[in-house]
C-alpha positions in Angstrom: -1.6 -13.4 30.6 -1.0 -16.8 29.0 2.3 -18.0 30.4 2.3 -21.0 28.1 3.4 -18.7 25.3 6.5 -17.5 27.2 9.9 -19.0 27.7 11.4 -18.3 31.1 15.0 -17.1 31.2 16.6 -16.0 34.4 14.3 -13.8 36.4 12.0 -12.8 33.5 10.0 -14.4 30.7 10.5 -13.9 27.0 7.4 -13.5 24.8 7.1 -16.2 22.1 3.5 -15.4 21.1 1.4 -12.2 21.0 -2.4 -11.8 21.6 -4.0 -9.2 19.2 -6.9 -7.1 20.3 -10.3 -8.7 20.1 -12.8 -6.2 18.8 -15.8 -8.0 20.0 -16.6 -11.1 22.1 -19.9 -11.6 20.3 -19.6 -14.4 17.7 -22.0 -12.8 15.3 -20.1 -9.5 15.3 -16.8 -11.4 14.7 -18.3 -13.1 11.6 -19.8 -9.7 10.5 -16.3 -8.1 10.8 -14.8 -11.0 8.7 -17.4 -10.7 6.0 -17.1 -6.9 5.8 -13.3 -6.8 5.6 -13.4 -9.7 3.1 -15.5 -7.6 0.8 -13.1 -4.7 1.3 -10.2 -6.9 0.5 -11.8 -8.4 -2.6 -12.8 -4.9 -3.8 -9.2 -3.7 -3.3 -7.7 -6.7 -5.1 -10.2 -6.4 -8.0 -9.5 -2.7 -8.5 -5.8 -2.9 -8.4 -5.6 -6.1 -10.6 -7.8 -4.5 -13.2 -5.5 -1.4 -13.2 -2.4 -3.6 -13.7 -4.0 -5.7 -16.4 -5.3 -2.7 -18.3 -1.8 -1.0 -18.3 -0.1 -4.2 -19.4 -2.5 -4.9 -22.3 -3.1 -1.4 -23.7 -0.1 -0.1 -25.6 -1.4 3.5 -25.2 -0.7 3.2 -21.4 3.0 2.2 -21.8 4.3 5.5 -20.5 6.3 6.4 -17.3 3.2 7.6 -15.4 1.3 4.4 -16.0 4.4 2.3 -15.4 4.7 3.9 -11.9 0.9 3.4 -11.5 1.2 -0.3 -12.1 3.9 -0.6 -9.5 1.7 1.4 -7.1 -1.2 -1.0 -7.7 1.1 -3.9 -7.1 2.3 -2.4 -3.8 -1.3 -1.8 -2.7 -2.1 -5.4 -3.3 0.9 -6.5 -1.3 0.3 -4.0 1.5 -3.2 -4.9 2.3 -2.4 -8.6 1.9 0.0 -8.3 4.8 -2.6 -7.4 7.4 -6.2 -8.0 6.3 -6.3 -11.8 5.4 -4.9 -12.6 8.8 -7.5 -10.4 10.6 -10.3 -12.1 8.5 -9.0 -15.6 9.5 -8.7 -14.6 13.2 -12.3 -13.2 13.2 -13.7 -16.4 11.6 -11.9 -18.9 13.8 -12.2 -16.8 17.0 -8.4 -16.8 17.7 -6.3 -13.8 18.2 -2.9 -15.3 18.7 0.2 -14.4 16.6 3.5 -16.1 16.8 6.7 -14.0 17.3 7.9 -15.0 13.8 4.5 -14.0 12.3 4.5 -10.7 14.1 8.0 -10.0 12.9 7.1 -10.8 9.3 4.1 -8.5 9.5 6.2 -5.6 10.8 8.9 -6.2 8.1 6.6 -6.5 5.1 4.2 -3.7 6.2 7.2 -1.3 6.5 8.7 -2.6 3.3 5.7 -2.0 1.2 4.8 1.3 2.9 8.3 2.8 2.4 8.5 1.6 -1.2 5.1 3.2 -1.9 6.3 6.6 -0.5 9.4 6.4 -2.7 7.3 5.6 -5.7 4.9 8.5 -5.0 7.9 10.9 -4.9 8.9 9.5 -8.3 5.4 9.9 -9.7 5.3 13.5 -8.4 8.6 14.2 -10.2 7.2 12.7 -13.4 4.2 15.1 -13.1 6.6 18.0 -12.5 8.6 17.3 -15.6 5.5 16.8 -17.7 4.1 20.2 -16.7 7.1 22.3 -16.2 9.5 20.8 -18.8 7.2 19.2 -21.5 9.8 19.6 -24.3 12.4 17.7 -22.3 10.0 15.1 -21.0 11.1 12.3 -23.3 14.8 13.0 -22.6 14.4 13.2 -18.8 11.9 10.4 -18.2 13.5 7.8 -20.5 12.3 4.2 -20.1 15.8 3.1 -19.0 15.7 5.6 -16.1 12.2 4.6 -15.1 13.4 1.0 -15.0 16.0 2.1 -12.5 13.7 4.2 -10.4 11.2 1.4 -9.7 13.8 -1.1 -8.4 15.5 1.7 -6.5 12.2 2.4 -4.7 11.8 -1.3 -3.8 15.4 -1.5 -2.6 15.1 1.6 -0.4 12.0 0.1 1.2 13.8 -3.2 1.8 16.8 -1.5 3.5 14.6 0.8 5.6 12.4 -2.1 6.7 15.3 -4.3 7.5 16.9 -1.7 9.7 13.7 -1.1 11.7 12.8 -4.8 12.0 16.3 -5.8 13.0 16.4 -3.2 15.7 13.0 -4.3 16.9 13.9 -8.0 17.4 17.6 -7.8 18.4 16.6 -7.9 22.0 13.9 -10.3 23.5 10.4 -9.0 24.2 9.3 -9.2 27.9 6.3 -8.1 29.9 2.8 -8.0 28.5 2.2 -9.9 25.3 -1.1 -8.1 24.5 -0.9 -6.0 21.3 -3.8 -3.4 21.2 -4.2 -3.6 17.5 -5.6 -6.0 14.8 -2.1 -6.5 13.4 1.5 -6.1 14.6 2.2 -2.4 14.1 5.4 -0.9 15.3 4.0 1.7 17.8 2.0 -1.0 19.5 4.7 -3.7 19.4 7.2 -1.2 20.9 5.0 -1.0 24.0 6.0 -4.6 24.9 9.6 -4.3 23.8 12.7 -3.7 25.9 13.6 -0.2 26.9 16.8 -0.2 24.8 14.9 -1.1 21.7 12.4 1.6 22.4 15.1 4.3 22.7 16.9 3.2 19.5 13.6 3.0 17.6 12.7 6.5 18.8 15.9 7.8 17.3 15.2 6.0 14.0 11.6 7.4 13.9 12.9 10.9 14.5 15.5 10.5 11.7 12.8 9.1 9.4 10.4 12.0 10.2 13.2 14.5 9.3 13.8 12.7 6.0 10.0 12.6 5.3 9.7 16.3 6.0 12.6 17.1 3.6 10.8 15.1 0.9 7.6 16.8 1.8 9.2 20.2 1.4 10.6 19.1 -2.0 7.1 18.0 -3.1 5.5 21.2 -1.9 8.0 23.2 -3.9 7.4 21.0 -7.0 3.6 21.4 -6.8 3.9 25.1 -6.3 5.8 25.3 -9.5 3.4 22.9 -11.2 0.3 25.0 -10.4 2.1 28.3 -11.2 2.8 26.9 -14.6 -0.7 25.6 -15.0 -2.1 29.1 -14.3 0.0 30.5 -17.1 -1.7 28.2 -19.7 -4.1 30.5 -21.7 -6.9 28.0 -22.5 -9.2 26.6 -19.9 -9.1 23.2 -21.6 -5.3 23.1 -21.3 -5.5 24.0 -17.6 -8.1 21.3 -17.0 -6.0 18.7 -18.8 -2.8 19.6 -16.8 -4.7 19.6 -13.5 -6.4 16.3 -14.2 -2.9 14.8 -15.0 -1.4 15.7 -11.7 -4.3 15.9 -9.3 -4.5 12.0 -8.7 -0.9 11.9 -7.7 -1.4 14.9 -5.3 -4.5 13.3 -3.8 -2.9 10.0 -3.2 0.3 11.6 -1.8 -1.8 13.7 0.7 -3.8 10.6 1.7 -0.5 8.7 2.2 1.1 11.4 4.3 -2.0 11.8 6.5 -1.9 8.0 7.0 1.8 8.1 8.0 1.1 10.9 10.5 -1.8 9.0 12.0 0.3 5.8 12.3 3.4 7.5 13.7 2.0 10.3 15.9 -1.2 8.5 17.0 -1.8 7.7 20.6 -1.0 4.1 21.4 -2.6 4.2 24.8 -5.4 1.8 25.7 -8.1 3.3 23.7 -11.4 1.6 22.8 -11.2 -1.3 20.3 -13.5 0.5 17.8 -11.4 3.6 17.9 -8.3 1.6 17.2 -10.0 -0.2 14.3 -11.1 3.1 12.7 -7.6 4.6 13.0 -6.0 1.5 11.5 -8.5 1.6 8.6 -7.3 5.1 7.8 -3.7 4.2 7.2 -3.7 0.5 6.6 -6.8 -0.2 4.6 -8.2 3.0 3.1 -5.2 4.0 0.8 -5.0 0.6 -1.1 -8.8 0.8 -1.5 -9.0 4.4 -2.6 -5.9 4.5 -4.9 -7.5 2.6 -7.9 -10.7 4.5 -7.5 -8.9 7.8 -7.8 -7.1 6.8 -10.9 -9.8 4.8 -12.6 -12.7 7.3 -12.1 -10.6 10.3 -13.0 -8.6 8.8 -16.0 -10.5 8.2 -19.2 -7.6 6.2 -20.7 -7.6 3.7 -17.9 -11.4 3.3 -18.0 -11.3 2.8 -21.7 -8.5 0.2 -21.4 -10.4 -1.7 -18.7 -13.6 -1.7 -20.8 -11.8 -2.9 -23.9 -10.1 -5.6 -21.9 -13.3 -6.8 -20.3 -15.1 -6.8 -23.7 -12.4 -9.0 -25.2 -12.5 -11.4 -22.3 -16.3 -11.8 -22.4 -16.3 -12.1 -26.2 -13.7 -14.9 -26.0 -15.6 -16.6 -23.3 -18.7 -16.7 -25.5 -16.6 -18.1 -28.3 -15.4 -21.0 -26.2 -18.5 -21.9 -24.1 -17.3 -25.4 -23.4 -14.6 -24.1 -21.0 -15.5 -23.8 -17.4 -16.2 -20.2 -16.2 -13.1 -19.7 -14.0 -10.8 -21.5 -16.4 -12.3 -19.6 -19.4 -11.7 -16.2 -17.8 -8.1 -17.1 -16.9 -7.3 -18.6 -20.4 -9.0 -15.7 -22.2 -7.0 -13.2 -20.2 -3.8 -14.8 -21.2 -5.0 -15.1 -24.8 -5.6 -11.4 -24.9 -2.1 -10.7 -23.6 -0.4 -13.1 -26.0 -2.4 -11.7 -28.9 -1.3 -8.2 -27.9 2.3 -9.2 -27.6 2.2 -11.0 -31.0 0.9 -7.9 -32.7 3.5 -5.6 -31.1 
C-alpha cells in the first residue's frame, strides 16, 4: 500500500489515487502488450472512421439504418478511447497509477458510451423490424425527423444513466485498499474498494438495470421472432437471403453486446489471475468496437463499395497534387471529396 496517495481523516484514510493491476513485471512483455493493443486500437479506429466517412460521402447510404450505423461507429471510437490509450501509456512508461478524478472519468464515460450503444442497438433492431414486417409503412414510420430524435435520445439516456451510477459511486469517500484488479477503472472492481453504503446502493441500481435490460431483451426477442417468421413467408430464396442479410448484422452485434454486458456485470471480481482478467476485459471492452465494423463492412456490399469509391477518389486526388505532403494531402483530399459531394447535392 502506498500511503502517500491517501489523505488521513479521523481514524481512516481516504483514497486519492488507485493502482491498476500490472499484468507483467517483465519490461519486454509490457512493451509487447503496448504494441499489441496499439495495433488493435489503430485497427478499430481505422475501421470505424472508414465506415463513418463512407456513410457521410455516399448519398446511397443516407438512410435510417446507416445513420444509426454511423452513430454506432462513433460510439465504438469513443468507447475504446476511454480505456485503451491509457493502458497503452501505462504499459510503455511502466506506471499503473490512476488519480481519483481520472478513475471517476473512466467510469462515467465508459458507462455513458456503453449505455448509449445499447439504446442505439435497440433502435437499430426496431428499424430492422419495420423494414421486414411493415415495408410499405417504412418511410412513414422511420422518417428522418424521427431518426434525428432517436439518436440524441439514446445519447441523453446514456448520459443520465451514467451520471446516476457515477454520482452514487463517488458521493462517499473510498477507503481501504487502493488496488484495482483490472487494467481500467471498471465499476465491479472499483466497488470492492468503496464504502459499504455505496456498494448496497449500487447493488440496487444494478438489479434495477438488469430488470430493464431483460425487458428490452424480451422485446427484442419478440421482434426477431416476428422478423424471421415473416422472412420464412417470402417465397423466393433471393428475397429471404436479402432480408436475412439486412438484419443479421444487427442481431450479431446485439448478441455480442449482451454477452459482453453479462460478462462485465456477472463476472467474478475476486482475485483471479492477471491474464484471465485481461481476456475477460477484452471480451466486453475491446472486442465489440473491433468486431462491429468488420461485421458490417464484410457483410454489406454497399458499405464496401462506398469505401472503395472513397479511397479511389482520395488516391486519385493525391496523384493529381503530388507537391502536397502525404499526410496533408490525404486530409485535404478527404475534405475536397466531401465538399464536392455536398456541392453536387
